[in-house]
C-alpha positions, 0 to 999 in steps of 0.5 A: 706593294709600293711604300707601305700597307697604310699607303693605300691603292686608293691614295697611288692612283689618286696620287697619279701613281701608274700601279700595277696589280695582280691576282692569286686564286685561292687554293682548294685548301684549308690550310692558310699557307697554301694561299699564304705561299702563293701571296708572298712572292707579290708582297713588296712588289705588287701594289695591290693583290686580286683575290679570286671569287670561286674563279671558274665556277669551282670551289676555293679558300672562301674570298672574304676569308683570303682577303683578310688572312692578306690584311693579316700577312700585310699585303693590300687584298682587292675582294673580288666578289660575285653575284653568282653563289650568294643571296642579296642577303648573304652577299650583304653579310660578306660586305660587313665581313670585310669591312671589319677584317679592314678589307677596302678594295672591291671588285664586282663581278656577274661570276661564271654560270656553274655550268662552265665549272666542275659541278654545272649541275649547281644552281646559280643565283644571280639575286643581283648583279654587278651593278646591284651589288656596287649600289649597295657597296655604295651604301653602306660605305656612304649612307652606314645602312642595309638596303632595307634602311636600317643601320650598321655599326663601323664604317666601310670605307670602300674603295670599289672596282667593277670589270669591263671588256676593251673594244676598238669602239666601232662608230657610234658606240657609247658606253652604256654599261659603264656609265651605269656602272659608274651611277651605281658607284664605280670607282676604277676599273679593271679590265679584261686582257687587253696586248694591244696598246693601240685597241687600249688608247681607242678605248680610253679616248673614246670613254673620255668623250663621254667623260668616264676617265675623269670619273674613273681610274682605269687598271688594263688587263696584260698577262706573260703569256706562256706560250703561241697555244695558249695566247690563240686559247684566250684570245678565242675563247676567252670573252672580251681577250684583246691578243694580236695576231702578231703578238702569237705570232712572234711567239710562234717564232721565239726560241723561248716562247714563255721567255717571250711572253713576259719579255711582250707582257714587259713591253706592253705595260710600257706602252700603256703608260703612256696613255691618257685614262690610264692607271695602271695594269691588273697583270692576271696569269693563268697557271703561270703564275710562277712568272709574274713577280719577275714581269712586276721588277721588269716593268717597274724598271722599264717605267724608271728608264721611261720616267728618267727621259 
């Protein structure tokens, strides 16, 4: 996080600064110190830190509580809220709780199905979808009321986010789902992994044709890949992930694949800075959290060199 906590993520994005966000998965722990230890390396580096919500359909320290703890620690969070586990009543309560805790950035997600988690017999809720949850949060913010029309006290100045999967758009493809999220209130987007700047450029160009780049701020998902094996697994198993075969082959040839993966990530970030419509990147590092702080430092240095000409 550059600047101060008072300089919000939304302010930085709207000022045209290229932002770098990261994320933490809350621990399976009732010890607040464990969460803060995971987030501490990102303090003063990441512009904001996502707090995942039951990632992988597995229980963790609650996302709203974890996000509130980051606010207390001076780290600006992006609270992920999934529709999987709670009905609309519980989700509305969580929105009020987030606002009361000073959490401003929200990323609305459907959530992984329980069948992929460690308790596959758990019953999914999905009372709302991500678009409806965006609409609910926008109504809380703009009208100061619940969907029932009941007025709330206080304010909920949310910066509302949605997710999307970058694609190399085929002829005739229209971003209908993303346009619906804009209509529901989305202001920024964090995407699935896209380690191909060419795909990102063509994806953003198509969105620009539909006027979406003027309405949304896009943070492209990137990763410091650990190995060719993990990169291939991500490409084949994580829906929407874009990793060119050439990058996987490059890691196979590397004497230190993890170091090469960090270098590729920094290079990708530098390439993304030149694409119209890209407001920043979102760095995700499954099982490789220790690499993120170094990637952010190196990326900021690379961006500074590019800006200096």
